[in-house]
C-alpha positions in Angstrom: 7.2 -16.4 -0.1 6.1 -13.0 -0.5 4.8 -12.0 -4.1 3.5 -8.8 -6.0 1.0 -9.1 -9.0 1.4 -6.2 -10.7 -2.1 -5.5 -12.5 -4.1 -5.4 -10.7 -1.5 -4.1 -8.0 -1.4 -6.9 -5.3 0.8 -7.6 -2.3 0.4 -11.3 -1.3 2.2 -13.1 1.5 2.0 -17.2 0.8 3.3 -19.5 3.3 3.0 -23.3 4.2 1.8 -26.4 2.2 0.6 -25.4 -1.0 1.9 -22.2 -0.8 3.8 -23.0 -4.6 0.4 -24.2 -5.5 -1.6 -20.9 -5.1 1.7 -18.9 -7.3 1.4 -21.0 -10.1 -2.2 -20.6 -10.6 -1.8 -16.8 -9.9 0.9 -17.0 -12.4 -1.4 -18.2 -15.0 -3.6 -15.0 -14.3 -1.5 -12.4 -13.8 2.0 -11.1 -14.3 3.6 -12.1 -11.1 6.9 -11.6 -9.4 8.2 -13.2 -6.2 10.0 -10.8 -4.0 10.8 -13.1 -1.5 11.0 -16.7 -1.9 13.0 -17.5 1.7 11.3 -18.4 4.7 12.9 -15.8 7.1 10.0 -13.3 8.5 8.7 -10.2 6.1 10.2 -7.9 8.5 14.0 -8.9 8.0 13.1 -8.6 4.3 15.0 -5.7 1.7 11.1 -5.3 0.5 10.0 -4.6 4.0 12.7 -2.0 5.2 11.7 -0.3 2.0 7.8 0.1 2.5 8.6 0.9 6.6 10.8 3.8 5.0 7.5 5.7 4.3 5.0 3.5 6.1 2.3 6.8 6.6 2.5 7.3 2.8 2.3 4.0 2.0 -1.1 3.5 3.9 -2.4 6.8 2.8 -2.0 5.4 -1.2 -3.6 1.9 -0.4 -6.4 3.2 1.2 -6.9 6.0 -1.5 -6.5 3.0 -4.1 -8.9 1.0 -2.2 -11.4 3.9 -2.3 -11.0 4.4 -6.3 -10.0 8.0 -5.5 -7.1 9.5 -7.7 -5.0 11.9 -5.8 -6.7 14.9 -7.4 -10.2 13.5 -6.1 -8.8 12.9 -2.9 -7.2 16.4 -2.5 -10.5 18.0 -3.8 -12.6 16.5 -1.4 -10.3 17.5 1.8 -9.6 21.0 0.3 -6.0 20.8 -0.5 -4.0 20.7 -3.8 -3.0 17.7 -5.5 0.6 18.0 -5.3 0.2 18.0 -1.0 -1.2 14.6 -1.7 1.3 13.4 -3.7 3.7 14.6 -1.0 2.3 13.0 1.7 2.1 9.6 -0.3 5.9 10.1 -0.9 7.0 11.2 2.4 8.1 14.3 1.6 5.9 16.2 3.9 4.9 14.5 7.8 1.0 13.6 7.8 -0.6 15.6 10.6 -3.2 14.0 13.0 -5.8 16.6 11.7 -5.1 16.2 8.2 -5.3 12.5 8.6 -8.6 12.3 10.3 -9.7 14.6 7.2 -8.3 12.1 4.5 -9.7 9.0 6.9 -12.7 10.7 6.9 -12.5 11.1 2.9 -11.8 7.9 2.1 -14.1 6.1 4.6 -11.0 4.3 6.8 -10.3 4.8 10.7 -7.6 7.9 11.0 -5.1 4.9 13.0 -5.2 3.0 9.9 -3.2 6.3 8.5 -0.9 6.9 11.3 
């Protein structure tokens, strides 16, 4: 099963014996949405296809959120405008390796994590 906790934003895959028990426990603490309850591989789900359309942008946004930075803070750190960070995250602008290296350094992640 693939579930999404909206606040705080958490995506979780739960499989095997006890998966429903784990989801029931999470549902008592958070607003929970089960995205896929079937057992097919995640790569075959609509959620995965949607995420794959903008993989680099999603990875960048996730790294930024994990670093507890706003788009404005990241932009300031790497010396670009905030709207450029937004463009990278939404896939409107491709992320070149040089910029990925600067952002990875600012976010404290390996550059390979963003590419």
